[in-house]
C-alpha positions in Angstrom: 55.0 107.6 101.9 56.9 109.5 104.7 58.5 112.7 103.8 62.3 112.8 104.6 64.1 115.8 105.8 66.8 117.1 103.5 69.6 115.9 105.9 68.1 112.5 106.2 67.8 112.1 102.5 71.4 113.2 102.0 72.7 110.8 104.7 70.9 107.9 103.0 72.2 108.8 99.6 75.8 109.2 100.8 75.7 106.0 102.8 75.0 104.1 99.7 77.9 105.5 97.7 80.4 102.9 96.5 83.8 104.4 95.4 85.4 103.0 92.3 88.2 100.5 93.1 90.1 100.3 89.8 93.2 102.4 89.4 95.5 103.5 86.6 98.9 105.1 86.1 98.6 108.5 84.5 101.3 110.9 83.3 101.6 113.9 85.6 100.8 116.3 82.7 97.4 114.7 82.3 96.4 114.2 86.0 94.5 117.5 86.6 91.2 116.8 88.2 91.9 113.2 89.0 91.7 111.5 92.4 94.9 110.1 93.9 94.6 106.4 94.7 97.5 106.0 97.0 99.6 108.2 99.3 102.2 110.2 97.3 105.6 109.9 99.0 108.4 112.4 98.4 111.5 110.7 97.0 113.7 113.6 97.9 114.2 116.5 100.3 113.0 119.9 99.2 114.8 122.2 98.9 117.6 119.7 98.2 120.2 122.3 99.3 120.0 125.6 101.1 119.4 128.4 98.6 119.1 132.2 98.4 115.6 133.7 98.5 116.9 137.0 97.2 119.7 138.5 95.2 122.5 139.7 97.5 125.5 138.5 99.4 125.8 135.3 101.4 127.9 135.5 104.6 128.3 134.6 108.2 126.3 136.9 110.4 128.9 136.7 113.1 131.5 138.3 110.8 129.5 141.5 111.0 130.3 143.5 114.1 128.5 146.6 113.0 127.1 148.7 110.1 129.6 149.5 107.3 131.7 146.4 107.6 133.8 145.8 104.4 134.2 142.1 103.4 136.1 140.7 100.4 133.9 138.9 97.8 135.4 135.4 97.5 133.0 133.9 94.9 130.0 134.5 92.7 127.2 131.9 92.7 124.3 131.8 90.2 121.4 129.3 90.1 122.5 126.0 88.8 126.1 126.2 90.0 127.6 124.4 92.9 129.0 126.8 95.5 132.4 126.4 97.1 132.7 126.5 100.9 132.7 130.1 102.1 136.2 131.5 102.9 136.0 132.7 106.6 135.5 136.5 106.9 134.3 136.9 103.2 131.0 137.2 101.4 129.7 135.4 98.2 127.8 137.4 95.6 124.7 135.3 95.2 121.5 135.3 93.2 118.0 134.0 93.9 117.7 130.2 93.9 121.5 129.7 94.0 123.1 127.3 96.4 124.2 129.0 99.7 127.9 128.2 100.3 128.7 125.9 103.1 129.6 128.1 106.1 127.3 130.9 105.2 124.1 131.3 107.2 122.6 134.6 106.0 121.9 136.5 102.8 121.9 140.3 102.9 119.9 141.7 100.0 121.8 143.8 97.5 119.8 146.9 98.4 121.4 146.8 101.8 124.9 146.4 100.4 127.3 148.6 98.4 129.8 147.0 95.9 133.3 148.3 96.2 135.6 146.6 93.7 136.4 143.2 95.0 134.7 144.0 98.3 131.2 144.6 99.6 130.1 147.1 102.3 127.2 145.9 104.4 125.0 148.8 105.3 122.4 147.0 107.4 123.0 144.5 110.2 121.0 141.4 109.1 119.0 138.9 111.2 120.9 135.5 111.2 119.3 133.2 108.7 117.4 135.8 106.7 116.7 135.2 103.1 118.0 131.6 103.2 115.7 128.7 102.3 117.1 125.9 104.4 117.6 122.4 103.0 114.5 120.3 103.8 112.5 123.3 105.1 109.6 122.3 102.7 109.7 118.5 102.4 111.7 115.6 103.8 112.4 112.5 101.8 110.1 109.6 102.6 107.3 111.7 103.9 103.8 111.8 102.4 103.1 114.9 100.4 99.5 114.1 99.2 97.1 111.6 100.8 95.0 109.0 98.9 91.7 110.5 98.1 93.1 113.9 97.3 92.0 116.0 94.3 94.8 116.8 91.8 94.8 120.5 91.5 97.3 122.6 89.5 99.2 123.3 92.7 99.3 119.5 93.5 100.7 118.8 90.1 103.4 121.4 90.7 104.2 119.8 94.1 104.5 116.3 92.5 106.7 117.8 89.8 108.9 119.5 92.3 110.1 116.2 93.8 110.6 114.6 90.3 107.4 112.4 90.2 106.4 111.9 86.5 103.5 109.4 86.9 100.9 108.9 89.6 98.4 106.2 90.5 94.8 107.5 90.4 91.3 106.0 90.5 89.8 105.5 87.1 87.3 108.1 86.0 83.8 107.5 87.3 81.4 106.8 84.4 78.0 108.6 84.6 75.3 108.0 82.1 72.7 110.7 81.7 69.4 110.9 79.8 66.3 113.1 79.7 62.7 111.9 79.4 60.0 113.8 77.7 58.5 113.7 74.2 58.1 117.4 74.4 61.9 118.0 74.5 63.7 119.4 71.4 67.5 119.9 71.0 68.8 123.4 70.6 69.3 124.3 67.0 66.2 122.5 65.8 62.9 124.2 65.0 60.6 124.4 68.0 57.2 123.0 67.2 54.1 124.1 69.2 53.9 122.5 72.6 57.6 121.7 72.8 60.5 123.1 74.8 64.2 123.0 74.4 66.1 120.5 76.5 68.0 122.8 78.9 68.5 120.1 81.5 70.9 118.2 79.2 73.3 121.1 79.4 72.8 121.9 83.1 73.7 118.2 83.8 76.6 117.9 81.3 78.2 121.1 82.7 77.9 119.8 86.2 79.4 116.4 85.3 82.2 117.9 83.3 83.1 120.2 86.2 83.3 117.1 88.5 85.7 115.4 86.1 83.6 112.3 85.5 83.3 110.5 82.1 79.9 111.5 80.7 77.9 109.0 78.7 75.1 111.1 77.1 72.2 109.0 75.9 70.2 112.1 74.9 66.4 112.4 75.0 64.3 109.4 75.7 60.7 109.6 74.5 57.8 109.0 77.0 57.5 105.3 76.3 58.0 102.4 78.8 60.0 100.2 76.5 62.2 103.0 75.3 62.9 104.0 78.9 63.8 100.4 79.8 66.1 100.1 76.8 67.9 103.3 77.8 68.3 102.1 81.3 69.8 98.8 80.3 72.2 100.5 77.8 73.2 103.0 80.5 73.8 100.3 83.2 76.0 98.3 80.8 78.3 101.2 80.2 78.2 103.3 83.4 78.7 103.2 87.2 75.9 105.6 87.8 72.8 106.7 85.9 71.3 110.2 86.5 68.1 111.3 84.8 65.7 114.2 84.8 61.9 114.1 84.3 59.4 111.4 84.5 59.4 111.2 88.3 55.7 111.9 88.8 52.9 109.3 88.8 51.2 110.3 85.5 50.4 108.0 82.7 53.3 109.3 80.7 55.9 109.2 83.5 57.6 105.9 82.9 61.0 106.2 84.7 59.9 104.9 88.1 58.2 101.8 86.6 61.1 101.2 84.2 63.7 101.2 86.9 61.5 98.8 89.0 61.4 96.5 86.0 65.2 96.6 85.4 66.3 96.7 89.0 64.9 98.4 92.1 64.0 101.9 93.2 63.0 104.0 96.2 61.2 107.2 95.5 61.7 109.7 98.2 59.7 112.8 99.0 62.1 115.3 100.5 60.9 118.2 102.6 62.8 120.6 100.4 61.9 123.1 97.6 62.8 122.8 94.8 63.4 119.1 94.5 60.7 117.4 96.5 60.8 114.1 94.5 64.0 112.2 94.2 64.5 108.6 93.2 67.4 106.3 94.1 68.0 102.7 93.2 69.9 100.5 90.8 69.7 99.0 87.4 71.1 95.7 86.2 72.4 94.9 82.8 74.8 92.4 81.3 76.0 91.3 84.8 76.7 94.9 85.9 74.8 97.0 88.5 74.7 100.7 88.2 73.4 103.1 90.8 70.4 105.2 89.7 69.4 108.8 90.7 66.2 110.3 89.2 65.8 114.1 89.4 62.7 116.2 88.7 62.2 117.9 85.4 62.3 121.6 86.2 65.7 123.0 85.3 66.4 124.7 88.7 65.3 121.6 90.5 67.9 119.7 88.5 70.6 122.4 89.1 69.7 122.5 92.9 69.6 118.7 93.2 73.0 118.3 91.5 74.5 121.0 93.7 73.2 120.0 97.1 72.9 116.2 96.8 74.2 114.5 93.6 77.6 116.3 93.5 78.6 115.0 97.0 77.5 111.5 96.1 79.5 111.5 92.9 82.6 112.9 94.6 82.4 110.1 97.2 82.1 107.5 94.4 85.1 109.1 92.7 87.2 108.2 95.8 87.5 111.8 97.1 88.0 112.3 100.8 86.6 115.8 100.9 83.3 115.7 99.1 81.8 119.2 99.7 82.7 122.7 100.7 82.1 123.9 104.2 78.9 126.0 104.7 79.7 129.6 105.2 77.7 131.9 107.5 77.0 135.3 105.8 74.7 138.2 106.5 71.3 138.3 104.8 70.7 141.6 103.0 67.1 140.8 102.2 63.8 139.7 103.6 62.2 136.3 102.9 59.6 134.1 104.5 59.2 130.3 104.0 55.5 129.8 104.3 55.2 126.1 103.6 56.3 123.0 105.4 59.4 122.4 103.3 62.9 123.9 103.7 63.6 126.2 100.7 66.9 126.1 98.8 67.0 129.7 97.6 69.4 131.2 95.0 71.6 133.9 96.4 74.7 135.8 95.5 77.4 137.5 97.6 77.5 141.2 97.2 80.4 143.7 97.6 79.2 144.6 101.1 80.0 141.1 102.4 76.3 140.0 102.6 73.9 138.0 100.5 71.3 139.1 97.9 68.4 137.0 96.8 67.1 136.5 93.3 63.6 138.0 93.2 61.9 135.1 91.5 62.5 131.7 93.2 60.3 129.7 90.8 62.0 126.4 89.9 61.5 127.0 86.2 63.6 130.2 86.2 67.0 129.1 85.0 68.1 132.7 84.9 68.2 132.6 88.7 70.8 129.8 88.7 73.0 131.8 86.3 72.8 134.9 88.5 73.4 133.0 91.7 76.9 132.0 93.0 75.4 129.7 95.6 72.4 128.8 97.7 71.1 129.3 101.2 68.9 126.7 102.9 66.1 128.4 104.9 64.1 126.1 107.3 60.4 125.7 106.9 58.2 128.2 108.7 60.9 130.8 109.3 61.5 134.4 108.2 64.8 136.0 107.2 65.3 139.6 107.9 68.1 141.9 106.9 71.1 141.4 109.1 70.3 137.8 110.0 73.1 135.2 109.7 72.4 132.7 106.9 74.1 129.6 105.7 75.7 129.8 102.3 76.7 126.9 100.1 79.0 127.9 97.2 77.7 127.1 93.7 79.3 124.9 91.0 83.0 125.3 90.4 84.2 124.3 93.9 86.9 121.7 94.0 88.4 120.0 97.1 
């Protein structure tokens, strides 16, 4: 079997992604983290009227011929009131967010003014238009404010609310089924018999999936048994769009995932020139007239974490209907030395330091989950290369990034 480069494997994986097509209408209060299914159009102009950006006095700049001009105060305008047209040669006492009277073109902040009974003395000559938020300066009615495929952030929710939108059309949540193979696995909280280990991969995977906003269908631990694995795959395919597993990807007598997927659908097992995460399986499983995509990850916890971060997350985001599926790689300074001796690119756990560079975790073994907790991202170092302090290095931010 030919070994694929990391980039080739990623391109193959992403080219097979099939975004969900079904949509639903969701109340704006519950739309955080969802993916917009259609362009969101502003039904109104924002601001709907010119308003004051600061407390002060609204006036015509041309009425000021110099410092110390004394103008009569013809009205007082607070937020929520409708201003009257400005009497020529006068000023209006105004407060932040209040409507600027017709005829006024400038707001002078109160610190640059002096109240004098029913008059105001302007102590600073203003720039015409200062401290006025003009009508329509943010949005125009009929224009798109968010594009289909956008991620609904808290700011996007506020934007939609600012134009009076109460419901939005989003893609339904992507359904991802997960399970974990290995008769040696025990759930946290249970006694740990000799020869067993706690199932950390379940929580690595659940955390990733929850951060991506997918609907997680957790089928738990599947023992090392061919029939049990086939049953789990059929159950997962009947409920989910995508199945993601960890473990059982080798060719041993007790590694049943590859054979089970072949029996229930089809599978390609790729060997990727990357460390960790050399084996990766991709295929599909059929059940009850449905077809679910399948991704099989290795069993080591850091290989799972790394595979989710560098490959699976982008695939899932594309299937969710997102336009932007991954952050841009940053180029940062290496503050360490490291040599890749083998013929595989290494995905190393690194962390940004307060000097603007990158530190590396001293133990890069794929079983050391501590390294993934410590890291805030990874760097991909090509095979056969050495990194020295001061070298520029690519940096991919860790989990938690959103488009």
